[in-house]
C-alpha positions in Angstrom: 4.1 -20.2 -12.2 6.2 -21.8 -14.9 9.6 -20.9 -15.5 8.6 -19.7 -19.1 6.6 -16.9 -17.5 9.6 -15.4 -15.6 11.8 -13.0 -17.7 15.1 -14.5 -17.9 16.8 -11.2 -17.0 15.5 -11.8 -13.4 16.5 -15.2 -12.9 20.0 -15.0 -11.2 22.5 -17.5 -12.7 25.1 -16.7 -10.4 25.7 -15.3 -6.8 29.1 -14.0 -7.9 30.5 -11.1 -10.0 33.8 -10.7 -11.6 34.6 -7.4 -13.2 38.2 -6.3 -14.4 39.9 -3.7 -16.1 43.5 -3.0 -17.6 44.7 0.3 -15.9 47.2 2.4 -17.8 49.4 3.0 -14.8 52.1 1.0 -13.1 51.1 -1.5 -10.3 52.5 0.9 -7.7 50.4 3.7 -8.6 47.2 1.5 -8.7 47.9 -0.3 -5.5 48.5 3.0 -3.6 44.8 3.4 -3.6 43.8 -0.2 -2.6 43.3 0.3 1.0 39.6 0.3 2.5 40.1 3.6 4.2 41.6 5.2 1.0 38.7 4.2 -1.3 37.1 7.7 -1.3 40.4 9.1 -2.8 39.3 7.3 -6.1 35.6 6.2 -5.9 33.3 9.1 -7.0 30.3 7.3 -5.4 31.9 7.7 -1.8 31.4 10.8 0.3 33.7 9.5 3.0 35.8 6.4 4.3 36.9 6.3 7.9 38.3 3.8 10.4 35.7 2.7 13.1 36.9 1.7 16.5 37.2 -2.0 16.6 39.1 -4.9 17.9 42.8 -4.6 18.1 43.4 -7.1 15.2 40.4 -6.0 13.1 40.2 -3.3 10.6 36.7 -2.0 10.0 36.1 1.0 7.7 32.9 2.9 7.4 32.1 3.8 3.9 29.4 6.7 3.4 28.0 6.9 -0.2 26.7 10.0 -1.7 23.3 8.4 -2.1 23.3 8.0 1.8 24.2 4.4 2.0 26.5 3.7 4.8 28.3 0.4 4.8 31.0 -0.9 7.6 33.4 -3.1 5.7 35.8 -5.5 7.7 39.2 -6.4 6.0 39.5 -10.2 5.9 42.7 -10.3 4.0 45.4 -8.1 2.8 48.6 -8.9 1.0 51.1 -6.3 0.0 53.2 -9.0 -1.5 50.5 -10.7 -3.7 48.7 -7.3 -4.1 45.2 -8.1 -3.1 42.6 -7.1 -0.3 39.6 -9.1 0.6 36.7 -7.4 2.6 33.2 -8.3 3.8 30.3 -6.1 4.5 29.4 -6.2 8.2 26.6 -3.6 8.5 24.5 -1.6 6.2 22.0 1.4 6.5 19.6 0.8 4.9 19.7 -3.0 5.3 20.9 -5.1 2.5 18.5 -7.5 0.8 20.7 -10.4 1.2 22.9 -12.0 4.0 26.5 -11.5 3.1 29.0 -10.5 0.5 32.7 -11.1 0.5 34.8 -9.1 -2.1 38.4 -9.3 -3.3 40.4 -6.8 -5.4 43.6 -8.2 -7.1 46.2 -6.3 -8.9 48.7 -7.7 -11.4 51.3 -5.9 -13.2 51.2 -6.3 -17.0 54.7 -7.4 -18.0 54.9 -7.3 -21.7 53.2 -6.3 -24.8 51.5 -3.0 -25.9 50.2 -2.4 -22.2 53.5 -3.4 -20.5 53.7 -1.2 -17.3 50.1 -1.3 -17.0 47.9 -3.0 -14.3 45.4 -5.8 -14.6 42.8 -5.1 -11.7 40.1 -7.8 -11.0 37.2 -7.2 -8.5 35.2 -10.0 -7.4 32.0 -10.4 -5.2 30.7 -13.5 -3.8 27.0 -13.3 -2.6 25.0 -15.4 -0.3 22.5 -17.5 -1.9 19.6 -15.0 -1.4 21.1 -12.3 -3.5 18.9 -11.7 -6.5 19.7 -10.7 -10.1 19.3 -7.1 -9.2 22.0 -7.3 -6.7 24.3 -9.0 -8.9 23.5 -6.3 -11.8 23.9 -3.5 -9.2 27.4 -5.0 -8.0 28.6 -5.2 -11.6 27.7 -1.6 -12.4 29.3 -0.3 -9.1 32.5 -2.3 -9.8 32.8 -1.0 -13.4 32.3 2.7 -12.2 34.8 2.2 -9.4 37.4 0.7 -11.7 37.0 3.7 -14.2 37.5 5.9 -11.3 40.5 4.1 -10.3 42.0 4.3 -13.6 41.6 8.1 -13.6 42.9 8.6 -10.2 46.1 6.2 -10.9 46.9 8.1 -14.2 47.2 11.3 -12.1 50.0 9.9 -10.0 
């Protein structure tokens, strides 16, 4: 099959995704929600988020989505100084169609201009090379939806 017969929309050009938003709330209001076990307090797609018994130095949280998907995510890095969290998916029901993904959420204060006292939030995902274009598009959509939910929740604080 020649590449000209494959629709370009199905050819993955990247195995990473970056979504971002300026949230009209101070960094402290936004950062309040950026803990894996607290994601259900803002993300409307989640039915529940809870700690899973794990190793002493490992934080693992189970996310149960309203569509029935259950992910266990492991916190890889967390900085309250630099305002970011990195996590990986370690188990999934149903099983994922790709091998792995590592995601990072970073928050930055907007310090000047019209949006001063707002927060710039960037949510990245780096997928294994076996992730297809559908996975990348789904990740973009879910992050955009979650960022919109985060903006609504932070505005209420």
